[in-house]
N, C-alpha and C positions, 0 to 999 in steps of 0.2 A: 643322510645326505652328505655327512662328512666322509672324507677319504674317498670320494668319487669325483670324476671330472665333470663338474657341474657345467663348465663352459661349453663342452661338447654338446650338451643339451640345448644351448641357446645359439651358439654359432655353428654354421655348417660351411664346409669348404666350397668356394666358388672358383669357377674358371676365370683366369685373367682375360681381359679383352685384347684382341689383336690390333695393332696399330693400323690406322687408316692410311690412304695412299699418301697424304701429305706428311704424316708422321713418319712413315718409312723413308720418304723422299729426304726429310730433314733430320732423319735419325733420332726422332723424339719418342719418348715413352708415353703411353696414355696416363694422364694424371690420375684418373679414377681407379687405375690398378693399384695405386698406393693404399687407398682405402681397402681395396679387396685383399691386399697383402696383410694388412692389419687384422682384418676379419679372419683370414685363414690362419694367422699365427694364434688368435684366440681360440680357433676350432681345433688346433692341433695340440696345444699345450695347456696345462692348468694355468690360471691367471697368475698365480703366485710364483710360477716357474719362469714367467717371462720377465725380461730385464728391460729397463728403460732404454738401454743402448740398442736393443733389437728394433725397438720402434723408431729411434733416431736413425738407425741404419736404412730403414725403409724410406724415411723422409729424404735422407741424402741421396739415395739411389734414384729417387724420382725428382729430386730438386724442388720439393714442395714443403711449405710450412703446414704440417698436418692439422695442428690446433686451429689454425686460421681458416684454412680451406674447408676442412671437414668437421668443424665444431658441432654442427647440427647433427651429423651422422653419429659422432662420438657420444653426443647426449642420448640419442636413440639406442646406441649399444648399451649404455649404462643402464637405461630404463628397462631394456629387455632383460638384462642380467638381474636387476632388482625385482622385476615382476616374476621372474622364475623363482627367485629366492622366496618370495612372498606366497608361493603356491600353498604352502601349509599354514599360512596367516601367522608366521613367526620368523624371526631371524636369529639363527644360531651365531655362536662366536666366529666359527670358520666362514659363514656367509658374509658376516660383517668385515672380516679380514679381506676376503676376496673382493668385495665391493671397494674397500679402501684402496687395495692394490690397483684395481681397474681404473679408479679415479686418477691415480698418479701416473699410470701408463698413458692414459689418454689425455693427460694435462688438463683436467677439468678443474674448475674452481669450487670451493666448498659450497658457496651459496647456490651454485647450479645443481649440485647433487642434493642439496637440502630441499630445493623446490621440487625436485623429482620424487624424493622420499615423502615429502608432505603430501603429494598428490596421490601416489600409489598407496602408501601405508595409511594415509588419512582417509581414503576412500573405504578401506576395509573397517577401519575404526568407526567411521561415520555410520556405516550400515548396522554395526553392532549397537551403537548408541540409539539409532532409530528403532531398532527392534526392541531395545530395552524399554523405551518411554512410550511405546504404542498403547500400553494400558493405562497411562496417565500417572505412573508412580515408579519409583526405583527403590527396590528392596536392598537390605544389607548384603545379601548374597550377590545380587546383581552389580552392586557397586564394587565388591571385591573382584568380580569376574572382569569388569572393565579395567581395573587397575592391573590385573594380570596380563590382559591384552595390550595395554598401554606399554607395559614394560617389554613384552615379547616383540612388539612392532617397533620398539624404540621411538615411541611417540614423546615429543617434547611436552613439557607441562604447558607451555604456551599454546601449542597446537590442540592439545587435549581440551583446554579451556575454551578455545575458540569454537571447536567442533561441538563441544557440549552445549555451550550457550546458543550456538546457531540452531542446533536440533530442538532444543527446549523452547527457544523463541518461536520456532515455526509452529510447534505443538500448541503453545499458549495462543498464538495468533489465530490458529484454526478454531480453538475454543471461543475466542473473542468474536470471530466472524460468525459462528453459530449463534451466539447471543444476539449479535446485530441483526442477523436474519430474522429473529423472532420479533424484533420491533420494540423491545422493552427489556429492562434489566431488573429482575426481581431481587429481593434480599437474599433468596436462596441462590440465585445465580451468582451473586456477588461473593457469598460464602464459598460456593464451589470453586470460583476462580482463585480465591486465596488459598484454598486447600490444595488445589492442583499445583500452585507454585511451591507450596510447602512439600508436597509429596515428591516433586521433581528436584527439590533443593535448589530452586531457581529464584534468583533475585527478581521480583516482578517489577520491572521498570518499563512501563508502558509509554508510548510517544505521547506528545501533547495532543495530537489529533485523536488518538485512541481514548485518552482520558476525557476529552471534550465529548466524544461520541457516547461513551458509557455514562457520563454525567447526564447527557440528554436522555438516554434510554432509561435511566434510573428515574428521572423526572417524569417521563411518560408512564412508567409503571405506577408511580405514586399517584398521578393524576387519575389513572384508570381504576386503581384498586386500593390505594391507601389513603392516609390523611393528607389533605391538601396543605401545602406550605403556607403559612400566614406571613404577610409582608406588612411593613409599617406603612401608615397612611396619614397624610397631612390633613385630611378632612375630619370632621367630627363624625364618629360612629355611634350607632345606637347601642344601648346596653346589650351585650352579648353578640354583637355583629362582628364578623371577622372578614378582613380584606385579604384577598388572594392575588390581586394583580394591581400593578401600578406602573404605567408607562406614559411618556409624552405621546400625544396623538393628535390627529386632525379629524374633523368630521365634516360631512357634507350631506346635502339633500338634493333631490331632483326638483328643478323648478321649470315651470312652463315659460318660455320665452318667445316674443313675437319677433320673427325675422323680418317680414315685410308685409304691406298691404296692397293687394291688387284690386283694380277697379274693373267691373264687367257690366254688360247690359247692352241693350239696343240704343244706339246712337246715331245722329246724322251730323255730318260736317259740311257747313256752308261756307263757301269761299267769299270773302269780302273784297279782297284786292290781293295783289301779288304778295305772297309770303304771309298773309293773315287770313285765318279761318276761324269760324265760330261753330262750336260743337254743342248740340242739343241732344237730349235724350235721357235715359234712365241710368243712374249710376249705382252699382250695387258693390260695396266694399267686400272683399274676400281676404280674411286674415290668415297668413301662413305662420304656424307656430311649431315648436319643437321643445322637447325636454332635454335640459342640460344639467350636468352635475355641478352644483354651485357649492363653493365653500361656505361653511356656516361659522365655524370657530376653530380655535386651536388651544391646546392646554394639556391637561393631565386627565388620563382615563383610570378610573378605579372600578374594579369589579369585586363586590363583596358577596356574601352568601345571601343577600337579600335585594340588592339593587345594582345598577350601573350608574356611576356619577361621572358626568363630563364637566370637569372644572375648567371653563374656558376663560379667555382673556376679556371676553364681553359679558358672559353670564354663566350661570351654572344651571345645568339641567340634570334631572334624576329620572330614571325609569326603573320601576320595580321589576323584579325578575318574573313575577307571576303575571305581569302585563305583556310579557314578550310571547309573540305567537310562535316565531321561528327565526332562524338566521341562516344567511348564505355565506359560506366561507370563500374567500379570495386569497390570491397568493400574497397580497400586501395589506389585507384588511378584511373586514366583515360588514355584511349589510344586515341590520336588525329590523325585524317587522313587529310592530306593536299592535295591540288591540285597536287602538285609535291613532289617527295622525299619520303622517308621512314616515316612510322607512328613513333610517339613518344609516350612512355609510361611514365607517371608522377606518382610518388607516394607521397603522402602527409599525414602527421600525423594529421589529423583533422577530423571533422564530414563530411565524404564524401557524405552524402546525401544532406547537405546544399551546398557543393561545386558543386555537379552535378546540383541542381536546379539553383544556381547562374550562372554557366557556360552556361547552357541552355538558361537562360534568356538573357544573354549578347549576345549570338550568335543570338538569336531571334530578339533583338532589333537592332543588327547590320544589 
């Protein structure tokens, strides 16, 4: 690629536009021809053979500030030259010198060409990193190959770090989403996640939201498969009894309430005088009732491996697990059905899905 007119492969000679009727009338030159003149100059000569004075001459001829009017077009010219140079996914010394010369001819700022370089060369490097980590690990040889590519593309250390971390982060996020879709986090899943980070040489720094989600999934797996976590209880436990749950709660029961009493039956109304009458006949009372959810007490709820304890402000009630027939889960609580007596509805301000799983596991084990 050295010793050849690279520019001719990028820039092609274009015809100048003819002045319109008004430009001819006022003897004005089409301003856009200044850009075409610059393009044609790059098409005819090697970039390093063009002088800044030639570009200035074009600007003076058309009376236009090229860098101000055609800055976007100049950036596109530079990007086209860089894209061509990156065809073989490497930048030679001659190519770098030509790009530097083009930058100076077009009056571009260093930060502008850096952004273009980061985008074009960065895309090539990113594709290689993605291909490297797709099997979940980076070998020593693959690391060396990335270092070579980094050098050939003139990738800065900062850009290399950003791209590498982005790609690895997306791969780890994909793994985490797969775990989340399973609905639980087993000890083996946790080990696999740590091993994945180690294989990728990636600092496993999950967001707080991800950590909370994984902690919850870990708890779900423990409830379903492992040893239930034991919590402290302020109540007296039997010998060998274990407490698995302790939270503030409120409990309710359905009660029958009379709303009103209607009277019906045959009757006769006798008028005594204006505005006064006497009613005789049979009066049969009809009671209208309904069931309402009435509060019973509030306090602490304890679930052990043997019983449920409701330590309320008014009294304490205990139900042994083997006396519970079934339960109905709700978004904010649970309704417990016992062998005898009315059902009890308990509301808890907590993760109800975890509580339902825990309660189901406790009843199952019992």
